[in-house]
N, C-alpha and C positions, 0 to 999 in steps of 0.2 A: 503493499501501501505508500500511495505516496502521503511525503511530511507534505502540511501543509500550515498557511500563520494560522491565526482563528484569532478575534479579538473579539470579548463578550462584555461587551457593558451593560449596567443594572444601576437602576435605580434607589434598591432596597436589600439589595444581597441575596435575590432567588434564584440565580442562575448559577451559584458553585457550582455545585454537584457534579452537571453541563458543563463545565471546562473542563474540572476533573477526569471526568473520565472520555473526554477529546484527548487529551495533553497523558492518558495512559493509554492510547490508542495509537501515541508514536508524532504524536502532533507539537506544534508550539502553538505556547498557548500566552498569552496575558486577559490580565482582566482587572477591570474598572466597576467599581462603590462609589455612588452617587454622596451617602447616609452618608454621615458626619457621624452616627450611631449604630448601623452595621457594616463598618470602613473595615472591622478584622475580620468577619467571618470567612471560611475559606483559606486563612491567611494559613502558611504552608501547605496547603495542598497546590493548590496553584497558583502563581506566579502572578505578582501583585502589582496594577500603575495608577498616577495619580493621576493625569494626566490622558485619555481615548481619545482625544481629538489630536494627539502629539503622532499618536499611533498608525495614524488613518492610510497613507500609505507604504508602512509592513505589511497591516493586517493582509491574505489574501480577501478572506472570508470575515463577515464585522458583525456577528450576533446581537441580537435584542432583545429585551426577555419580559419586557413587559410595555402595557397603553398606559395613559394617561400623559400621553405625551412625546412618545417615545418610537409611534410610526410616523410624526414627520419626521425625525428625523434620521429612520430608515430611509425616510421617498425620495432623500434631500440628495442623502446617500447610492442608491440606487439610481435613481435620477443625470447622475453621474457618474455609471460607469461602475462602478464599487459589488462584487458580489455580497448581497445581505440578506439574514435573514430577519425577517419585521414587517413589520403592517407598513399602515399607511393614515392616516387621518380619518378615512373611511370605516376603515376598521374596525380605529381607536372606539370610534365613535358609535362601532355595533355593540362593543360593550359600554363602554362608557355612560351612553345614553340609552337609559331601559325605550323612553317612547322610540327615539330611531327606531333601534332596533325593534321595536316591535312590526314599527311602520315599514321598514323593510321585509321583516316576511310577509306581511300584504300584498306587498306590491307585488310578488312575484310569487303568486297565487298560495303563496303557506297559509293553512290555516293556523291562528292567534286564540289566544285565550279573553275576555272579556274581562280592560282593563279601564283606569281610569287614573290624571294623573293629575297633581295636587299640588300646591303651594303653597297652602293654609291648611295646618288639624284640626280646624275648627268643621271648615271645606268638608276634608276628609269624612268624619263627624259622622257630618248632618248627611252626607253621602249614604253611611254604609245604614240609620235609624231609617232615612227613604226604602231603602233598596237591602233588607237583611238577607245572610246567607256568612256563607263559609267566607273571608275570604288569607289573602296571603299580601304580610304588609314588607315591601320596599325598597328601601332607599333606594335615590340618585346620587348619582355624581361623585365623588370621592367617598359620602354616604357609605355605598354602597361595600366598599372595603370594609368595613366596622362589619364588621357577615355576623356575631352578636343579637345586629339591629333588626336582623331580620324573625316575624313573624306569622308562623300558619295555623289562624284562624282553627277551632274545631269548635265552635257551640254555630249549632244555624243560623239564630234570629244575630245572629256575629256581636253578640256584646262585650264577646273577649276583648278582639278590635276595638273594639271603640272605646277600652277598658287602657286598651297599652297605648291606643292615639292620644289619650287623654292624657299618659303620663311619659308621651314620650314629649308632647305639647307645653306640660309642666321643667319637661326637666333636659330637652334635648331643641330646642326649636332649634339654638343656635347649630348642631351640628347635623341639622336635616334640613333643611331647607325648602329640599324637592322629594315625594315621591310616587311612589306607585304601592295601588290597591289591586288585585291580580285576581279572577275569581276562582276559589281554592277549586279544580278538578280533583277528579279520585282517578285511579291506577296505576300503574307504576313506570316511578321513575326513571331514566333511564339518559345518553348523554352517548350521541353519535357522533363523527372525528375523524380527521384524515390530512396528512399533510399537502401540501399545495405548490407550483414547481414558478411558478408566476403565470399562468399559464393553464391549465391544469388537474383536477387528483390526481397522487399519488394512491394504487390498489395495494393491499387490502386497505380497508375504512379499520376502527378504532370502535369498538362495542364497548362502553366502560360504568358504569354502577358504584355511583358518590354514595359513604356517609360520612354523612358531614353535623351529626346531632357531637356528643363527647365521650357521652354513658353508651354502654352494651346496649341494646333491646331500643336502641333507636330512641334513646332519652337523654338529658340533659339539652344546655343553653348550644345551639345554633354555632359549627365554628366555621372553620378556613374548608377544611377538610383533617377525615380523622384516617381516611384509609380508601382507596375504592379498592376493585375489581373487574379485572377487561380480558378481552380475547379479541383475536384477528379476525376481521372476517371480510368475504366481496361485498363490496353494494348489493344491499339488498331495501325491503320498502321506508326506512326509518330512512335512511341516508337519499337516498331515490327522491322522497315526497320533500325532506327540508336544504339539508345542502346540497345537495349535486345542481338542486336551481340556483344557485348563487354563483350556479360554475363561470357566465361568462363573465359577473357581473368582475367575483374576484382577477381574469385574468384579465381584466379589462383593468384592475388598479394594481399591476403585476403583484398583487400579496402571493410572500414569501413562506412557506413556514406552516406552523400546525395551526389550525383552524375545527372549535367543539359547537354543538348548539344541542343546547340538553332540556329532552325535554319529557313531556307528559303522556302516554300512552296507553288509552283503552282502547272498549273492541267495538268505540265510536268515533276510535281519528286520533291525531297523531296533531299536540297542540305544541311544540318549542314554547317555553318557559325566557332563553339565555345567552347567549355567544357567548363564549371564550376564543377571541383573535388573537391569538399568540402561544406558551407553552403554559400546559395547564401542571401545578402546583401539589397535589404530588405523582401527576401523570406524567410528564416526561421522565423520570423515574422507572416508573414501573412498567414506560412505555423499552427500555430498556432495555430493561432482562426478556424484557417478550419480543428482542430484536435480536435478529442476525451477522445482520449486516453493520459492519461498523458507524456507530454515529455525528461520525466525522466524515468518513466518504460522503454515507449520506447525506447529510446539509449542503456540502460544500458542493453534491451536484446537484440537489432542484436548488442555491442559493443560486449554481450556472443555467434551469432554464432548461435543466436534463430530467429525464423520470425513465432515475434508475430503477432496478431491481429492488423489490423491500425485503428483506428476506424474516419472513417471522416462525417462534416458536412454534408450534401447535398445540392444543391445550386455552389451558386459562394464564394469567398471571395476577395477584395480589399485592397492594402496599400497605403499609398499619405505619398510622406516622408513629411516634413513640417522641412522650412530649416531656418535660413539666412548669411546675408552678410559676406565674399564675399562672400559664395559658387554661381559657382562651381570653382571659382580661388581661386592657394591661395596666400595669401596677408597679413602676420602674422598681421600687424600694424593694419591692415581695419580690422580683425577682433578682435582684442585686443580692437581696441575703439568704434566699433558700434554692438560687442553680447558676449563676452568675461563674462560670470558671470551674464548675462538675466533673469532673474526673470524666469522660466513657471511657467504663472496665468492659476486655473481652473476658471471660474465662480462654478462650481456646483465639492465642493468638495467629492470624492468618485466616485461614482459611473457616475461622471465624465472620472473620467482617467480606464473605463473601454473599453477595444478592443486599447491606448494610450500605446506605444513601444521603450524603449529608442533606443537611440546614441550614442550620443555627449551628456550624462544628465551628473548632479552628483546630492548626494541632501547635504542638510545641515540644519540641525534642524528642519528636516520638508519640507521645500522649496525647490522645481527642480529649477536648476539653469544647465546654457547652458557653454560649457566648451570645454575641445576639440582644433582638431584646424582647423574642415574643415567647420563649420558651419551647420555640417550635426544633427541636432538636435530628431526628434521626431517619428514613424511612426504611421500612426491612424488607422485603419483599421474597414473591414464594411464586414459584413458576414449577405446573406438574398437563399429566393426562386428562387428569379432575380440580373441580374447583375444593375438592376434600384436598387431594393431595398437594394441592396450590398452599392453601391456609396451611395446613403441617407440615410444609418447609419454613415460609414464612415464621410461626412461633416456633418452632423447632431454635430457629434461628436469633429469635425475642430470647429466648431464654438462656442464652452467651452471652446478652449484656447486660451491664447493672452502672445504672446513674442513678444516683440518690434522688430520689420521690420518685423517679418517673411515671408514668400511665400513659397506656395506650386503651383500644378497644382490642374485643376479644371475640367479637362475633362479623370481622370484614369477608365476608362471602355469602354469609346466611343469607342476607337477602338471595340471594340466584336461584336457590333452592324450588322456590315459591314462584320470585316473577318467572322461567326461564318459564316453568309449566305456563302461564299466563301468556306470555308472546310469541313462543309456541302455536301455542291454539288461534292466537288471532294473526301471523302467521305476520307478526313485521320480523321475524329475525329469518328466514327463506331468501338467500341467494340471493341474486339475479343480473 
C-alpha cells in the first residue's frame, strides 16, 4: 500500500481514533484540534500540530471531522483542487438546521413526520394544548448537541411535554432559542448510511441501530450515544426510499465522506428523523472494525472521486462506549476530581487492546490516561457471524479493561433480536 500524507482537522477532538488507525496503516499523519480544552486528546497516539493551514500544501488529503462550519472550509479547499473528506455549507445545514433537513427530504419526495418549529416556549406549549398527543422535543442549532435536552413524550395528552417545555422556558431559554416539536411515531428506529465519493454512493451501505439512553433497558437520560450495533448490506428498501433519492444533489455538491439518515419505520412507511452529514461517533470506529479495506486507502480513493471496492466482514459488529463521571452531564469539577488523568489499565497487554478505540484519551510513557472534558473514554468493539457472537467478543474485551468509576451499557445489540423480526416482516432489509 502506498503511504499518503493525511491532515486531520477537528474543532473538538473527535477524530483522533481515525487518525490513529490511518497512522498505524503506514501513512503519515498530522492532527489539529481547535478547542483549547481538548488540545491534549490523542496526545502520544498521533503527531499534533498547532496550525493546520500551514500544513495544507504538505497534505495529500485533508479530513474534517464534524459540522458547525467545517463544510465551508472543506468546500473552499476542494474548489482549490485539494483532496478533501468533508461536507459543504448545504450538507452542514442538513444536520444543523432540522427544519431545513426536513424540507429537503420533502422536496425529494421522501415522507416526513409532522413537525412544527418554534422560537417561543409559550407558543410550543399552546400548540400541544390545542393538539394533544405524544411529541418529541428537539432543540435546534448548537443546542441539539446537548443530547440530554432531547425529550420523548410518553403521555397521550402531551402533559409531560408541556411540563418539560415549561421547565425549559424557566431554566434554559437562553440555551434553546429554537426548537422543534415532532409527532412521535411508533416503530423501529434504524439508521441507513453510506460513503459518498463526490459523484455517487459507494456500496455496501451500513445499517445501524443506536442505543442513546444511558442505562441498560433503554432507561435514563439521553446521551450522544452509548453504543451501536450494525451490519453491511447491499442497497435495501430503506436506503432506496431515503438517501438514494439525494444522490443527485450530493453529487452536485461534491460531497465526500459518510452520510447517514436516522429513521423510524413501521408497517405503514419509512419516516426519516435526522441527518448525520459527517462521520458518526462511535459509528466510524465500529465501521472500521467491519472493514477489510484499509481505511486510509479507502478515504484517499473516495476523496479522489474514485469508486473503490469496499471489502467488509460478513455478519455483525457492535461497539460499546465506556464512560466515566460525570458523563452525560457537564460538570468540570466532578470530572477533575473523579476522572481526569485516571489510568486505563489493561489486564493483558497487547492482545487485550484489539478492538479498542480511543475517544478522550492521551498516552504518556506508554500509559493510557483519561483526558478531555466529557468523560467519554473508549469504544470497545466486537465482530461475529451472529449478533450474539459480536456481543460476546465486545464484552469479553471490556472485562480486560479497568478504569476507576467506569460504566457502560451491558445490552448493546439486544434490540436486534426483536427489531429484525419486524424489519424483515415489513420487507425493509431486502437487498434490491
